[in-house]
C-alpha positions as CSV (number, residue, x, y, z in Angstrom):
1,M,1.2,49.8,7.1
2,Y,0.5,52.9,5.1
3,G,-0.2,56.5,6.2
4,G,-3.4,58.1,5.1
5,G,-4.8,57.9,1.6
6,A,-6.3,55.2,-0.5
7,V,-4.7,52.1,-2.0
8,I,-6.0,50.4,-5.2
9,L,-4.7,47.0,-6.2
10,L,-5.1,45.8,-9.8
11,G,-4.1,42.2,-10.3
12,R,-1.3,40.9,-8.0
13,T,1.3,43.5,-8.6
14,N,-0.2,46.7,-9.7
15,M,-0.8,48.9,-6.7
16,F,-1.8,52.6,-6.7
17,H,-1.5,54.6,-3.6
18,F,-3.2,58.0,-3.5
19,N,-2.5,60.6,-0.8
20,D,-4.1,63.9,0.1
21,P,-1.9,66.5,-1.7
22,K,-1.0,68.2,1.6
23,E,-0.1,64.9,3.1
24,A,2.0,64.0,0.0
25,A,3.9,67.2,0.4
26,K,4.7,66.4,4.0
27,L,5.9,63.0,3.1
28,R,8.1,64.4,0.3
29,E,9.6,66.9,2.8
30,K,10.3,64.1,5.3
31,R,12.0,62.0,2.7
32,K,14.1,65.0,1.6
33,M,15.1,65.6,5.2
34,R,16.1,61.9,5.7
35,L,18.0,61.9,2.5
36,N,19.8,65.1,3.4
37,Q,20.7,63.7,6.8
38,C,22.0,60.5,5.3
39,L,24.0,62.4,2.7
40,S,25.5,64.8,5.2
41,G,26.2,61.7,7.3
42,L,27.9,60.1,4.4
43,L,30.0,63.2,3.6
44,S,31.1,63.3,7.2
45,S,31.6,59.5,7.2
46,F,34.7,59.8,5.0
47,S,36.5,60.3,8.3
48,L,34.6,57.4,10.0
49,S,35.6,53.8,10.2
50,M,34.4,51.1,7.8
51,T,31.9,49.8,10.4
52,D,30.3,53.2,10.8
53,L,30.3,53.7,7.0
54,S,28.6,50.4,6.6
55,K,25.8,51.3,9.1
56,S,25.3,54.6,7.4
57,C,24.8,52.9,4.0
58,E,22.3,50.5,5.6
59,N,20.3,53.4,6.9
60,L,20.4,55.0,3.5
61,S,19.3,51.7,1.8
62,A,16.4,51.4,4.2
63,V,15.2,54.9,3.5
64,M,15.7,54.9,-0.2
65,L,14.6,51.3,-0.9
66,Y,11.4,51.3,1.1
67,N,8.5,50.9,-1.3
68,P,5.0,50.1,0.0
69,G,4.1,48.5,-3.3
70,L,7.1,46.1,-3.1
71,E,6.3,45.3,0.5
72,F,2.7,44.6,-0.4
73,E,3.8,42.4,-3.3
74,R,6.1,40.5,-1.1
75,Q,3.3,39.8,1.4
76,Q,1.1,38.7,-1.5
77,R,3.8,36.3,-2.7
78,E,4.1,34.8,0.8
79,E,0.3,34.4,1.0
80,L,0.4,32.7,-2.4
81,E,3.1,30.3,-1.3
82,K,1.1,29.4,1.8
83,L,-1.9,28.7,-0.3
84,K,0.1,26.5,-2.7
85,S,1.5,24.6,0.3
86,K,-2.0,24.1,1.7
87,R,-3.3,22.9,-1.6
88,K,-0.4,20.5,-1.9
89,T,-1.1,19.1,1.5
90,K,-4.8,18.9,0.8
91,K,-4.1,17.1,-2.5
92,G,-1.9,14.6,-0.7
93,K,-4.6,14.0,1.8
94,N,-7.2,13.5,-0.9
95,E,-4.9,11.0,-2.6
96,Q,-4.4,9.1,0.7
97,Y,-8.2,9.1,1.2
98,L,-8.8,7.7,-2.3
99,K,-6.2,4.9,-1.7
100,L,-7.9,4.0,1.6
101,E,-11.3,3.9,-0.1
102,L,-10.0,1.6,-2.8
103,E,-8.4,-0.7,-0.2
104,K,-11.6,-0.6,1.8
105,R,-13.6,-1.7,-1.3
106,R,-11.1,-4.4,-2.1
107,L,-11.3,-5.8,1.4
108,E,-15.1,-5.7,1.4
109,E,-15.2,-7.6,-1.9
110,Q,-12.8,-10.1,-0.5
111,E,-15.0,-10.5,2.6
112,R,-18.1,-11.1,0.4
113,E,-16.2,-13.8,-1.6
114,Q,-15.1,-15.5,1.7
115,V,-18.7,-15.4,3.1
116,M,-19.9,-17.0,-0.1
117,L,-17.2,-19.6,0.0
118,V,-18.1,-20.4,3.7
119,A,-21.8,-20.7,2.7
120,H,-20.8,-23.1,-0.1
121,L,-18.7,-25.2,2.2
122,E,-21.4,-25.4,4.8
123,E,-23.9,-26.6,2.1
124,Q,-21.4,-29.3,1.0
125,L,-20.9,-30.3,4.7
126,R,-24.8,-30.6,5.2
127,E,-25.0,-32.8,2.0
128,K,-22.3,-35.0,3.1
129,Q,-23.8,-35.4,6.6
130,V,-27.1,-36.4,5.0
131,M,-25.3,-39.0,2.9
132,I,-23.6,-40.4,6.0
133,E,-27.0,-40.7,7.7
134,L,-28.4,-42.5,4.7
135,L,-25.4,-44.8,4.6
136,K,-25.7,-45.5,8.3
137,R,-29.4,-46.4,7.8
138,G,-28.5,-48.6,4.9
139,D,-25.8,-50.3,6.9
140,V,-28.2,-50.9,9.8
141,Q,-30.8,-52.3,7.5
142,R,-28.3,-54.6,5.8
143,V,-27.0,-55.7,9.2
144,G,-30.6,-56.5,10.3
145,E,-31.3,-58.4,7.0
146,E,-28.0,-60.3,7.4
147,R,-29.0,-61.2,11.0
148,R,-32.3,-62.5,9.8
149,D,-30.6,-64.4,7.0
150,L,-28.1,-65.9,9.5
151,G,-30.9,-66.8,11.9
152,E,-32.8,-68.6,9.0
153,I,-29.6,-70.4,8.0
154,R,-29.0,-71.5,11.6
155,E,-32.6,-72.8,11.9
156,S,-32.2,-74.6,8.6
157,L,-28.9,-76.2,9.8
158,L,-30.5,-77.2,13.1
159,K,-33.5,-78.8,11.3
160,V,-31.1,-80.6,8.9
161,K,-29.0,-81.8,11.9
162,E,-32.1,-83.0,13.8
163,A,-33.3,-84.8,10.8
């Protein structure tokens, strides 16, 4: 990006570029030559069309406006925007993860409650089955007793009839 020399960056926007004095003199000479060429081109462009004049001005702007510090600053801003975008995306994913975790916990709690309810209902069912068995046994016993009683009554009636 830069020719020779050293670049020191302080903060985000303060950039210092140091060149070898000989190299700096060469760069100044190149700039002067480009500027002179552009200026002479501009002077001769009075006779050119508007399109040619526009192109000459663009070339002049490119030469005069190029600033390595501004270019570096622009790149730093782009990198900062990318980082902000990534942070935003990551934050959104973290929020989604937290929502999913809360939903998972809610569903797990609901499952525990349902398991407890099923266990309670199973216990009630067992108790009712035991009661039904007891009632059946009691009914069988009563039927047996009633049969004996009826048998005794029949025998008594037969004895009374014979007598």
